[in-house]
Every structure is written in structure tokens, then in C-alpha cells.
C-alpha positions, 0 to 999 in steps of 0.5 A: 082203552078208550071207549068206542063210538058205539059205547059212548052213545049207549052210555048218553042214552043211559045218562038220559034214562037215569035222569043223570044231568051230570053224567050227560054233560060229561058224555057230551064233553067226551064225545067232542073229545073222541070226534064224535059228530055232536049231531050223531050223538044227539040223535042216536043217544039224547033222542033215544033216550027220550024215545025210550023214556017216552016208551016207558011212560006209555007202558006206565013205568014212568011219570010224565015229570020224568020226560020233562026232566029227561027233556031238560037234561038233554037240553044240558047236554046240547049246551055243551055241544052247542059251540061244536055245532055251531062251528061245523061245517055240518048243515045244521040249523039249532033253534033253542034246544032243537037241532035240525039237519039240512 
């Protein structure tokens, strides 16, 4: 049975929180194959994972180095998604690893 969009996004968020770069890249490819909007994966998966990492840091349960590592891992996921984002008809603008919806 194929995973749902919600399951893929959930796994993306937790892969960022687990600092698992290979999982983030694999999930990004899986999302593209499943037809998930790459910007939606970034916003609801990767960015939510970064927010959760920030919350853990504020609670004293994570280190600043983990935030930087998570950011680099998100960048790797965005690199996988970049061709689909740039080739889409969505109104998005890509600045390095920053994706901005228009």
C-alpha cells in the first residue's frame, strides 16, 4: 500500500528532527514520485521539522549545532526538489535554499 501524502510529510518532518540526511533525500524523491507538491513538502514537512528543532532548543533539549545541522539537511532535501520546483508552473521563487511562494 502506498503511503499517503500526510504520512510522507510526517516522515519528512521527523527525518529533519532525527538529523537523517539520507532519509530526507529519500523522502523528497518519494514525495515527487507520489505527485506531492514540493513546496507543500518543504512547508509542512521540512520547515515544521526545523520549527520543532527550534522548540527543542528553546526548551534546552537540543544544541545550537543541531539546528545548523538540520538546516543543512533541509538544504539537501531542497536540492532534490529544486528541479521540480523550478520546472513547475507554481509561482515560487528560489533563493539559494529559500523557497518563497508568490
